[in-house]
N, C-alpha and C positions, 0 to 999 in steps of 0.2 A: 592362082591364089598367091604364089610367091611374088609375081610381078606387082600385084596390088599392095602387098606388104612392103616391098622395096619402094614403091611410089609413095606410100604413106610416110615411111621413115624419111625419105628424101624431102618431102614437104615440111615435116616437122623440123628437120635440121635447117632447111632454108629459112623457115620462120624464125628460128632462134638466131641465126646469123644476121638476118635483117634487123631484128630487135637489138642485137648487140652493137651493131655499127651504124644505126640510124639515129640522128638527133631527135629523139621521140618527142621531147617537150615542144620543140618548134613546130612539128607537124600537128600535134594535138592542139597547140595554142591557135594555130590557123583555123582548125576545125571549130574550136570553141568561139573564136571571134566571129565566124560566119553566123553563129547562133546567138550573138550578142552577149557572150560570156567572156569576161576578161579576168585573167589571173595575174596578180602582181606579187611575186615572192621576193624575199630578201636574197635567197640563194636557191640554186637548183643543182641536184646531183642525180645521176642516172645509173641504174643497174640494168641487167638484161631484160627483166620483166617489170621493172618499177621505175618510177620517177619520184624523187623526194623533194618537196618544196618546204622551205623554212619560212615561218612567219608570213604566210601568204594572205593577201586580201583578194576576195573574189567579188567581182562586179557583174550584175546582170542588168542590161538596159541602162548602163551608166549609173546604176544604183548599187551602193555597197551592200552586199548580202552576208558575207562571211569575213570576219576580221581577225587578224593575228592568229591564224590557225596553221599548225604544221600539217601538211597533206602528203600522204603516201599514196600515189597513184599506181595501181597494179594492172598489168595488161596480160591477159591470158586468152587462149582461143575461145573458151566457153563463157567467160565473163570478164568485165572490166570493173575495177572497184576503187573506191576512194576511202581511205582510212583518215579520219579527221581527228587530230589530237589538240585538245583545248584544256588547259589547266589540269593536266595529268589524266584527263578523261578521254576515252576513245569512242568515237561514233563511226558509223559506216554507211556508205552508199554503194550499192551494187547495181550494175546494168548487165543483164543476162543477154548473151549474144542471140539467143533464139526467142527473145521477148521477155519483157518484165523488168521491174525495178524493185529494189528492196532498200528500205531506209531504217536504220536503227540509231536512235539518239540517246546517249547516256549522259544526262545532265549537261548538255552541250551549251556552253555559255559564249560562244563566238559568233552567234547569229545576230546580226545587227538589229537593234530595236527590241530584243527580247532578253530578259534576264537569263532564261534557260529554256531548253527544249528537251522533252523526254518522250520515248515511245518507239513502237515498231509499226511500220506500214509497208505493205506490199501492193504494188500496182501491176496488175495483169488481168485483163478482161474486166477490170473494175478496181476499186480501192478498198483494201481490207486492213484493219488494224486500229491502233489507238495512238493518239498524239496529244501531248499536253504542252501548251504554251504558257509561260509564267511571266507576269509583270511586264506589260507593254501598254502602249497608248494607241487609241483609235479616236481620231478627231478630238484630241486634247482630253480625252476621258481615260482615266487609268483603269486597267484591267488587272486584277490579281491573278487570274488564270482563265484559260479557255481550253476545255477538254473535248476532243473529237473521238467519236466511235464510228469508224467507217465500216459499212456493211455491203460493199460491192458497188451498187449504183445509187445508194442512199447513205446518209449519215445522220447521227444524232450528235448534239453538242450541248454543253452546259458551261457556265462560267460565273464569275462574280466581278462586279465593277462598282466601286464606291458604295459598298454596303447593299447593293442590289443584285439579286440572283437572276440569271437569265438561263433559258433552256429552249431548245427547239430541234427541228430536224430539217434536212435539206436533201437536194438531189445532186448526183454526179452525172454530168453529160460526158460520157467517156469517149475519148478520141482514139480510135483504133490505130491510126497511122502514127500518131505521136501521143502516147499516153500522158506525158508530162504537160500536154496542152489541154488535158481534160478540165472541164469547168465545174466549179462548185457554186451552188446558189442556195441561199437560205435567208429567211427573215424571221426574227423573233420579237414579240412585243414585251416590253418591260415597263416598269413604273416611270412614266415621264419621257420615254423615248422608244424608238424602234432600233433594233440591231440588225445590220445587213452584212451577210457574207457573200462575196462574189469574186470573180476572177478565175485564173487558172491555178493549178497546183503549184507551179513555180512562181506565180505572181498573185498571191491571194490578197484580197482587199477586205478590210474591216471598216465599216462606217456606222455612225449613229445618226438617226434622223429625228 
C-alpha cells in the first residue's frame, strides 16, 4: 500500500513538473491543427495548469467560428476546460477525460454569424440540454431565434423567421468514437418553404428550400 501511495505521489509531481516546464500552447496547437482547428490570439501567457489567450480568433475548417474572445484553457487530469470571455460574459466548454463534453453559453456574442448563444448542453451517450441561437441568417433568410431541446438521441426545435413560426423534431446519429462528430438531421415545413437542419454538432448547417 505504501509503495502504491509513493508511486501515485511521484506521478502527480511528475505531471506538475511537465506542465510547469512544457510549452503547452505549442503542443496543444499542433493537436488542434491536426483536427483542423486553428487559434490565432493576440498574446499568450501560461501558468502551471492554464493557458491564457487574449483576443483570440478560432477557425474550424478555415472558417471563422469564434472572434475576439479571451480564452482561458485549463488542463487537469480529470478534465480539460475552456473559459470563454466575451463582452464581460463567461461561457464554458469542458471535456471530461473519461468521456463527455459540457457546454454552457451565457449570452455569448463572439460566435461568428450569431448575435448571441445561450443554454447548457451535455454530450455523453447522446445530447441533452437546451440551446438558443439568436439573430442569424440561413440562405439569406433572417432568423430571429432558433431554440433546441435535446433529449438524447432526438431533439425538438422551434424558431421564428420573417414573421413565420417554425417547429419540428429531428434525430441525433450519435458517434461513440467522437461525440462531436454526431450528426443532427431534421426537416420542418413552413409557409412557403422547408427548413432543413443537417451536419455535425461542430459544423451544423441550416438551409431553406
